[in-house]
C-alpha positions, 0 to 999 in steps of 0.5 A: 812131286812134293807139291803134287802129293800135298795138293792131293792130300789137301795140304798147304803147298804154298811154301813148297811152290815158293821154294821151287820158284826160288830154286829155278831162279837161282839156277837161271842166274847161271844157266840163262847166260852160261858163258861169261864173256869178259872172264871167258869162263863158264858162269857157274864159276861165279860160285867161287867168288860169291857169298852163298848166304847173300845169293840165297837171300837175293830177291826173286820177285815173281811179278818182276821176273815171271816164268817165261825165261825159267826153262827149269820149270815144267808146264805143271809147275807153271800152271801152279804158279799162275794159279797161286800168284797170277800172271806176272807184270813182266818176264825177264831172266834172273841174270838180267834182273840181277845184272849188276850183281852178276857183273860185280861177281864177274869182275871179282872172278877176273881179279881172282884169276889175275892174282892166281896167275901172279902168284904162280909167276912169283912162285916160279921165280 
């Protein structure tokens, strides 16, 4: 809605469009593959072990990620992205683009759960 109003008023909306794209990418990091097979937990649990500052500063390059896998964006959003940034080189999900980070976070989550179970067993003795 912010972008629509700014466009109508002839104001610069470039930074708002970049923010929209970034938020859609961050959401896609969890949503595109919502289940962690190795941890056997929902992907949103990765938030427990991630550094939010590091995550929010992850590169989300439009030419490499594109828009086809970002289901959070509607047709108007896509039209604006293409008009502003052109067609991307390729389309991939954010979870695939940042596969190694996602895998590392999943391992941290598994370790956290293991330590939690061990603590419970120690406490119960």
